[in-house]
C-alpha positions in Angstrom: -3.2 -18.4 5.2 -1.3 -15.3 6.2 -2.9 -14.2 10.0 -4.2 -10.8 9.0 -5.3 -7.7 11.3 -6.6 -8.4 14.6 -10.5 -8.4 13.3 -11.7 -5.3 12.7 -9.8 -3.2 15.3 -6.3 -3.1 13.8 -8.3 -1.8 10.5 -10.4 1.1 12.4 -7.2 2.1 13.9 -5.1 2.5 10.7 -8.2 3.9 8.7 -8.2 6.6 11.9 -4.6 7.0 11.5 -4.3 7.6 7.6 -8.0 10.3 8.1 -5.7 11.9 10.7 -2.5 12.1 8.7 -4.3 13.2 5.5 -6.2 16.2 7.6 -2.5 17.7 7.9 -1.7 17.2 4.3 -4.9 18.8 3.2 -4.1 21.9 5.7 -0.5 22.1 4.3 -0.8 21.3 1.0 -3.5 23.9 0.0 -1.7 26.9 1.7 2.5 25.5 1.2 2.8 27.6 -1.9 1.7 31.1 0.0 3.4 30.1 3.0 6.7 30.1 1.0 6.5 32.5 -1.3 4.6 35.6 1.1 5.8 34.3 4.6 9.2 33.1 3.8 9.7 35.2 0.7 10.8 32.8 -2.0 10.5 33.4 -5.3 8.0 31.3 -7.2 10.5 30.1 -9.5 13.0 28.7 -6.3 9.9 27.2 -4.8 9.6 24.8 -7.5 12.8 24.1 -8.5 13.0 22.8 -4.8 10.2 21.1 -4.6 11.3 19.5 -7.8 14.5 18.6 -6.2 12.9 16.9 -3.4 10.6 14.9 -5.3 13.2 13.5 -7.5 15.7 12.8 -4.3 12.3 11.3 -2.5 11.9 8.4 -5.4 15.1 7.0 -4.1 13.5 5.9 -0.8 10.9 3.8 -2.3 12.2 0.1 -2.9 15.0 0.5 0.2 12.6 1.6 2.5 10.4 -1.5 1.6 13.0 -3.7 1.7 13.5 -2.7 5.3 9.6 -3.0 5.9 10.1 -6.6 4.6 12.7 -7.3 6.7 11.9 -5.9 10.1 8.0 -5.0 10.0 6.0 -2.5 8.2 5.0 -1.2 11.1 7.9 -0.4 12.1 9.5 1.2 9.5 5.7 3.6 8.8 6.2 4.8 12.7 10.0 5.9 11.7 8.9 7.5 8.7 5.9 9.1 10.3 8.3 10.6 13.0 10.6 12.1 10.4 7.9 13.7 8.8 7.0 15.1 11.8 10.2 16.6 12.7 10.6 18.0 9.0 7.5 19.8 8.5 7.8 21.2 12.1 11.6 22.6 10.4 9.7 24.3 7.8 8.5 27.0 10.3 12.4 27.9 11.0 13.3 28.3 7.6 14.5 31.5 6.0 16.2 30.7 2.5 16.0 29.0 -0.1 19.2 26.2 0.7 17.3 25.4 4.1 13.9 24.9 2.2 15.3 22.5 -0.6 17.5 20.4 2.2 14.0 19.8 4.8 11.9 19.7 1.5 14.4 16.9 0.2 14.3 14.4 4.1 10.4 15.5 3.8 10.0 13.9 0.9 12.7 10.9 1.4 10.6 10.0 4.7 6.9 10.5 2.8 8.1 8.1 0.1 8.9 6.0 2.8 5.9 5.8 4.4 4.4 5.0 1.3 6.2 1.9 1.1 5.8 0.6 4.1 2.3 2.1 4.9 1.7 -0.3 1.2 3.0 -3.3 3.0 1.5 -2.5 6.3 -2.1 -2.0 4.2 -1.6 -5.5 3.1 -0.9 -7.0 6.9 -4.3 -5.5 8.1 -6.7 -5.9 4.5 -8.4 -9.1 6.7 -10.5 -11.4 4.6 -11.6 -8.4 1.9 -8.8 -6.5 1.4 -10.9 -4.8 -1.3 -13.2 -3.8 0.6 -11.0 -2.7 3.3 -8.7 -0.7 0.5 -11.8 1.3 -0.8 -13.0 2.0 2.7 -9.8 3.4 3.4 -9.4 5.4 0.6 -12.8 7.2 1.7 -11.5 8.7 4.6 -8.3 9.5 3.1 -10.4 11.7 0.4 -12.8 12.9 3.4 -9.2 13.8 5.6 -7.8 15.8 2.5 -11.8 17.4 2.3 -11.1 18.2 5.8 -8.1 19.5 6.0 -8.6 21.7 3.0 -11.3 23.5 4.4 -9.2 24.2 7.4 -6.5 25.9 5.6 -9.1 28.0 4.0 -9.4 30.0 7.1 -5.6 30.6 7.6 -6.0 31.8 4.3 -8.8 34.3 4.2 -6.7 35.5 7.4 -3.7 35.6 5.8 -1.2 36.2 8.6 2.2 34.6 9.2 0.8 33.1 12.6 -2.3 31.3 10.4 0.3 29.6 7.8 2.5 28.5 10.5 -0.8 27.1 12.5 -1.1 25.0 9.7 2.3 23.9 9.4 2.3 23.0 13.0 -1.0 21.1 12.7 0.3 18.7 9.8 3.4 17.9 11.8 1.2 16.9 14.9 -1.1 15.0 12.5 1.9 12.7 11.5 2.4 12.2 15.2 -0.9 11.4 15.9 -1.4 9.0 13.4 2.4 7.3 14.6 0.4 7.4 17.8 -2.6 5.8 16.7 -0.6 2.8 15.1 1.3 2.3 17.8 -1.3 2.2 19.8 -3.7 -0.2 17.8 -2.1 -1.6 14.8 0.1 -5.2 15.9 3.6 -4.9 15.3 3.4 -7.3 12.6 6.3 -10.2 12.1 8.1 -10.3 8.9 6.9 -13.4 6.5 9.7 -16.0 5.9 11.7 -15.2 2.7 12.1 -17.7 -0.3 15.9 -18.4 -1.1 15.9 -16.6 -4.5 14.2 -13.6 -2.9 16.8 -10.6 -4.0 16.4 -7.0 -2.3 15.6 -6.1 -6.2 13.6 -8.6 -7.6 10.9 -6.4 -8.1 12.8 -4.9 -11.0 13.0 -8.6 -12.8 8.7 -9.1 -12.3 8.2 -7.4 -16.1 4.5 -7.7 -15.8 4.5 -5.8 -12.4 7.1 -3.3 -13.6 4.8 -3.2 -17.0 1.6 -2.4 -15.0 3.2 0.2 -13.0 4.4 2.0 -15.9 0.8 1.6 -17.2 -0.6 2.9 -13.8 1.9 6.2 -13.3 0.6 7.1 -17.1 -2.6 6.8 -16.9 -2.3 8.7 -13.2 -2.3 11.6 -15.4 -6.3 11.7 -14.6 -5.6 12.8 -11.3 -4.4 16.1 -12.1 -6.3 16.6 -15.3 -9.2 17.5 -12.8 -6.8 19.6 -10.3 -5.0 21.5 -12.6 -5.7 21.1 -16.1 -9.4 21.6 -15.9 -9.3 24.7 -13.7 -6.9 26.4 -16.1 -9.0 25.5 -19.5 -12.2 26.8 -17.4 -10.3 30.2 -16.7 -8.3 30.8 -19.9 -10.5 29.1 -22.4 -14.4 29.2 -20.8 -16.7 32.1 -19.8 -17.3 30.1 -16.9 -17.9 31.8 -13.3 -15.0 31.3 -11.6 -17.2 29.7 -9.1 -16.8 26.6 -11.4 -13.1 25.7 -10.4 -14.7 25.2 -7.0 -17.5 23.1 -7.8 -15.4 20.6 -9.9 -13.4 20.0 -7.0 -16.0 19.4 -4.1 -17.7 17.2 -6.8 -14.6 15.0 -7.6 -14.3 14.7 -3.5 -17.9 14.1 -2.9 -18.6 11.7 -5.6 -15.1 9.5 -4.4 -16.1 9.5 -1.0 -19.4 8.3 -1.8 -18.9 5.7 -3.8 -15.7 4.6 -3.4 -16.1 1.4 -1.0 -19.4 0.4 -3.1 -17.5 0.3 -6.4 -14.2 -0.6 -4.7 -15.2 -3.5 -2.6 -16.1 -5.4 -5.7 -12.5 -5.5 -7.4 -10.5 -8.2 -5.9 -8.6 -10.0 -7.9 -6.3 -9.5 -10.6 -8.2 -10.4 -13.5 -11.0 -7.9 -12.0 -8.5 -5.0 -11.5 -7.8 -5.3 -15.3 -11.4 -5.3 -16.1 -11.6 -2.3 -13.8 -8.5 -0.5 -15.2 -10.0 -0.8 -18.7 -13.6 0.5 -17.9 -11.5 3.4 -16.2 -10.1 4.1 -19.6 -13.3 4.1 -21.2 -14.6 6.5 -18.7 -11.8 8.8 -19.1 -12.4 8.9 -23.2 -15.9 10.2 -22.5 -15.0 12.5 -20.0 -11.9 14.3 -21.4 -14.0 15.5 -24.7 -16.7 16.6 -22.4 -14.4 18.8 -20.5 -13.0 20.5 -24.7 -16.7 21.2 -25.2 -16.8 23.8 -22.2 -15.0 26.1 -24.2 -18.4 26.0 -26.9 -21.0 26.3 -24.9 -22.7 29.3 -23.3 -21.3 30.5 -20.0 -24.5 29.4 -18.0 -24.1 26.0 -19.5 -20.4 25.2 -19.0 -20.4 25.0 -15.4 -23.7 22.6 -15.5 -21.2 20.4 -18.4 -17.8 20.6 -16.5 -19.7 18.8 -13.1 -21.2 16.2 -15.5 -17.9 15.7 -17.1 -16.0 15.3 -13.8 -19.0 13.0 -12.1 -18.2 10.7 -15.1 -14.5 11.3 -14.8 -14.5 10.6 -10.6 -16.6 7.5 -11.5 -13.5 6.4 -13.6 -11.0 7.6 -11.1 -12.5 5.2 -8.7 -12.1 2.1 -10.9 -8.8 3.1 -11.6 -7.9 3.0 -7.6 -9.1 0.2 -7.2 -7.4 -1.8 -10.3 -4.5 -0.3 -8.7 -5.1 -2.0 -5.4 -6.1 -5.3 -6.8 -3.4 -5.6 -8.9 -0.5 -3.4 -7.0 -1.1 -5.5 -3.8 -2.5 -8.5 -5.6 0.4 -9.3 -8.0 2.9 -8.7 -5.0 4.2 -11.8 -2.6 3.3 -11.8 0.6 7.1 -11.5 1.7 8.4 -8.7 -0.1 4.9 -6.3 -0.2 7.0 -3.3 0.9 9.4 -3.7 -2.0 6.5 -4.1 -4.4 5.0 -1.0 -3.0 8.3 1.0 -3.3 8.2 0.5 -6.6 4.5 1.0 -7.2 5.0 4.4 -5.1 8.2 5.8 -7.3 6.0 5.0 -10.2 2.9 6.9 -9.5 5.2 9.8 -7.9 7.2 10.2 -11.2 4.1 10.2 -13.2 2.8 12.9 -11.1 6.0 15.1 -11.1 6.0 14.6 -14.9 2.1 15.9 -14.9 2.0 19.8 -15.5 4.6 19.6 -18.1 2.8 17.6 -20.2 -0.6 18.3 -19.3 0.1 22.0 -20.0 2.9 21.4 -22.3 1.0 19.3 -24.7 -3.1 19.3 -24.1 -3.2 23.3 -23.3 -1.1 23.4 -26.3 -3.5 21.6 -28.8 -6.6 22.9 -27.3 -10.0 20.5 -28.0 -7.9 18.3 -30.0 -5.1 17.5 -26.8 -8.5 16.9 -25.1 -9.2 14.2 -26.9 -6.0 12.8 -27.7 -5.6 12.3 -24.0 -9.0 10.7 -23.5 -7.7 8.3 -26.3 -4.3 7.9 -24.9 -6.4 6.8 -21.5 -8.7 4.3 -23.3 -5.4 2.6 -24.8 -3.8 2.6 -21.2 -7.1 1.2 -19.8 -7.6 -1.3 -23.1 -4.0 -2.6 -22.0 -5.6 -3.7 -18.5 -6.6 -7.1 -18.7 -4.2 -8.2 -21.0 -1.2 -7.1 -18.6 -3.1 -9.0 -15.6 -3.4 -12.1 -17.4 0.2 -11.7 -18.4 1.0 -11.4 -15.0 -1.3 -14.5 -13.4 0.3 -16.6 -15.9 3.8 -15.9 -14.3 3.0 -15.7 -10.6 4.8 -18.6 -8.9 1.1 -19.6 -7.3 -2.1 -17.7 -7.8 -2.7 -14.8 -6.1 -4.8 -15.3 -3.1 -3.5 -18.8 -2.6 -1.8 -20.5 -0.2 2.0 -19.9 -0.4 4.8 -21.3 1.8 4.8 -18.5 3.6 1.2 -18.5 4.4 1.6 -21.9 5.0 4.0 -20.8 8.2 1.3 -19.2 10.1 3.5 -16.5 11.2 2.5 -15.1 13.9 1.9 -11.7 15.2 4.5 -9.8 18.0 2.1 -7.8 20.0 2.2 -3.9 19.5 4.4 -2.4 22.0 2.8 -0.4 24.9 
């Protein structure tokens, strides 16, 4: 068997590092647009264009960074990416024009994509005997980190000064450095696993079941911005719900995920279980989307209650969907190529998130209540494809996921973390 994390110590360290970095993300992401428009004085259209360019360019780093993680070890590549992110984030306080903004944002997204690929491979190695339980617990603390950062950002937004926004950006840069320091000191430096002769740098693209799953997961990933983007716009423009309903929606989504993710996710270990979880997620979204549409048809005092109920249902679906992503995204990937596979997984998800605003606002909002029903049916159809795609993928694996492969049999040793 693969020698994974050094017991719970490595797991706790990786959770702590991830929590610290996500606190910084919460600080920055909440107030980034305000900083660039109000402090740097860039037009919103230029900010949007720069972020789009950065996002598209960032996709290019996924598979190459994953290959580097597979070749040189995931911790090395992850630490390098975190260091670059710390530098690029700090550089945002120095920009004074669009060209500098676009350049720094692009470098930041390239590093973020690389960190995602290498970090995914590192999670696979640290996972231990119950990887699904570890990943669910990790996601719980990641969510808590974002919430904590968001609350901190609210203070800076209320102050609304250049110094306050600058402090947020520098705090995010420090969070990357802090996460890297924790990982350097407490997460083992895993030795790359032996690769079979048929391994190729782009072999993931020939894995049709995995590519199909990535496409499905990227599409169902629209559900994240259904809560964060589409529902707030809908509540503001199409209902008489009080404005605080939007905050209640965010809090409900974060709270439900933080409370239940570990309990639900721990039971989704195998690709087959992942396929069933994917189907269940689609069915829950089929229920939540019409409930969200109904908020426009009820009295103002009922709309907040209905919106919170809808988000509760949706959040449970989100937890099943993310658990399915872990089970299939990691479970179908060969151990020696986790970095490459996580690179493609990240590319697909990021591409879906980039298209989400256009699809959700351009199609769903345009169609109104019918658009919500169509969105729910779309999610349910994707979910229904989960079990057959998982079964197809399992049939095409060289050995059953979780069984002892040639690479596992070697018992590849760990290199002690450099001190």
